[in-house]
C-alpha positions in Angstrom: -7.0 14.2 9.4 -3.9 15.3 11.2 -1.6 15.6 8.1 0.0 18.8 9.3 1.6 16.8 11.7 1.9 13.9 9.7 5.7 12.6 9.4 7.1 12.9 6.2 8.9 9.0 5.0 10.7 8.4 2.1 11.0 5.2 0.0 11.8 2.8 -0.8 11.4 2.1 2.8 13.8 0.9 5.5 13.9 -1.5 8.5 14.4 1.0 11.3 11.5 3.5 9.9 9.1 0.7 9.8 9.9 0.2 13.3 9.6 3.6 14.1 6.3 4.1 13.2 2.6 2.7 15.6 -0.8 2.0 14.7 -2.3 5.6 13.9 0.4 7.3 13.1 -0.3 9.2 10.3 2.6 9.4 7.2 3.1 11.4 4.2 4.8 9.0 1.7 7.2 10.4 -1.2 9.0 8.5 -3.5 8.8 5.5 -5.6 5.1 2.9 -4.9 3.9 0.1 -7.1 0.3 -0.7 -7.5 -1.0 -4.7 -7.4 -3.8 -5.7 -7.5 -5.8 -9.3 -7.7 -4.8 -10.2 -11.2 -1.1 -9.0 -10.6 -1.1 -10.7 -7.2 -1.9 -13.9 -8.5 0.5 -14.0 -11.4 3.3 -12.4 -8.8 2.6 -15.6 -6.8 2.2 -18.1 -9.6 5.7 -16.7 -10.6 7.1 -17.5 -7.7 5.8 -20.9 -6.8 7.3 -21.6 -10.4 10.7 -20.3 -8.8 10.8 -17.5 -11.1 11.1 -13.6 -10.2 10.1 -10.3 -11.2 12.1 -7.9 -13.1 13.4 -5.5 -10.7 13.4 -6.2 -6.7 10.6 -5.1 -4.8 13.3 -5.1 -1.4 12.2 -1.9 0.7 9.4 -1.2 -1.6 5.4 -0.5 -1.2 2.6 -2.2 -3.0 0.1 0.0 -3.3 -3.6 -2.2 -4.0 -5.0 0.5 -6.4 -6.0 -0.1 -10.3 -5.6 3.8 -11.5 -7.8 5.0 -14.4 -6.5 6.2 -17.8 -5.3 10.1 -17.5 -7.5 12.7 -19.2 -5.1 14.7 -21.6 -2.9 17.2 -19.3 -2.8 14.4 -16.3 -0.5 12.3 -14.8 -2.9 9.5 -14.2 -6.8 8.8 -14.1 -8.3 8.6 -9.9 -6.3 6.5 -8.1 -7.8 5.5 -5.0 -7.5 2.0 -2.8 -9.2 -0.8 -3.1 -10.0 -3.2 -0.3 -6.9 -4.9 1.4 -7.6 -8.0 2.8 -8.8 -9.0 -0.7 -5.1 -9.8 -0.9 -4.4 -11.4 2.0 -4.1 -14.7 0.6 -0.8 -13.5 -1.0 0.7 -11.5 1.3 3.3 -13.8 2.9 4.7 -14.4 -1.0 4.7 -10.9 -1.0 6.2 -9.7 1.6 8.6 -12.5 1.3 10.2 -10.4 -2.0 11.0 -7.7 0.5 8.3 -5.1 0.2 8.0 -3.6 3.9 4.5 -1.9 3.4 1.1 -2.1 1.3 -1.4 0.2 1.1 -4.9 -0.1 1.0 -8.3 0.7 2.3 -10.1 -1.4 5.7 -9.6 -4.2 7.8 -7.3 -7.2 7.3 -7.7 -10.8 8.5 -5.8 -11.9 11.9 -3.7 -14.1 10.1 -2.4 -11.2 7.7 -1.7 -9.0 11.1 0.6 -11.7 12.3 2.9 -12.2 9.1 3.4 -8.3 8.7 4.6 -8.9 12.3 6.6 -11.8 11.0 8.1 -9.7 8.6 8.6 -6.8 10.2 6.1 -4.4 7.6 3.0 -2.4 8.0 -0.3 -2.3 6.6 -1.4 1.0 5.6 -4.9 2.8 4.6 -5.7 5.6 2.5 -8.1 7.5 1.9 -11.3 5.5 0.1 -13.4 7.5 -2.3 -10.6 10.3 -2.7 -9.4 8.4 -6.1 -9.5 12.6 -7.7 -7.7 13.4 -5.1 -4.9 11.0 -4.3 -4.1 10.9 -8.2 -2.9 15.0 -7.5 -0.3 13.1 -5.2 1.0 11.3 -8.2 3.6 12.9 -9.9 5.0 9.5 -12.6 3.4 7.0 -13.7 4.2 4.4 -15.6 3.6 0.1 -16.6 6.4 -1.8 -15.2 4.7 -5.3 -15.8 2.0 -6.6 -17.5 0.7 -4.5 -19.9 -2.5 -6.7 -20.7 -4.0 -6.8 -17.4 -4.9 -3.1 -18.3 -5.6 -1.4 -14.9 -4.9 -4.1 -12.5 -0.7 -4.1 -14.7 1.4 -3.4 -12.3 2.3 0.5 -12.4 5.1 2.4 -11.0 4.0 5.6 -9.4 6.2 8.7 -7.8 4.5 10.4 -5.1 5.1 13.4 -3.3 3.6 13.4 0.2 0.8 10.8 -0.4 -1.2 10.7 2.4 -1.4 7.1 4.4 -2.7 6.1 8.1 -0.6 3.0 9.4 -3.1 0.4 10.1 -1.2 -2.3 11.7 2.3 -1.8 13.1 5.7 -4.4 13.4 4.5 -4.9 16.7 1.0 -6.5 16.1 -0.7 -3.2 17.2 -4.1 -2.9 15.4 -5.4 1.0 14.7 -8.9 -0.8 13.7 -9.2 -2.6 16.9 -8.4 0.8 18.9 -10.9 2.7 17.3 -13.3 -0.1 17.8 -12.7 0.1 21.7 -13.2 4.0 21.6 -16.5 3.3 20.1 -16.1 4.2 16.1 -15.2 1.3 13.7 -13.8 2.9 10.7 -10.9 5.3 9.7 -12.2 8.7 10.5 -10.8 12.3 9.1 -9.1 13.4 12.4 
């Protein structure tokens, strides 16, 4: 990873910050992010369809596709690695419609998802799969915000410091994975 050259970004995000980042850029996020996986996305989508609202705004926010494990004594959070982003593609338009400006997960997304990111001026970020213990060290505070009955799939509010992410899809539709494939390597490599 080229983290020594990574750009430090503060959340909540602003449109001009998203516009200044390109596919392949490493960033270090600091500030508040929210977790949401499959079950939380289903509930959010159902609430939107019924005309409901969430108890907090997601405008300018970042959603991390993560289901953290319980914290050990003296720790803020347990392992907090990313889950596969494409599983949330079916909910993406509704979630970005709430004002979310970035998602974090792992792996490639559908062609439809890339188009939705461009249309909403949002970013798809990826972080290091299989490194949940390392990533948990970047989380300074953790609190369940919504649907505690979902356990690890509840919506958590995380406060992160220098959380490493790579821009996979930028707002112009450029694709880090496509670029890597054209160079003969299809995965996220620690450069």
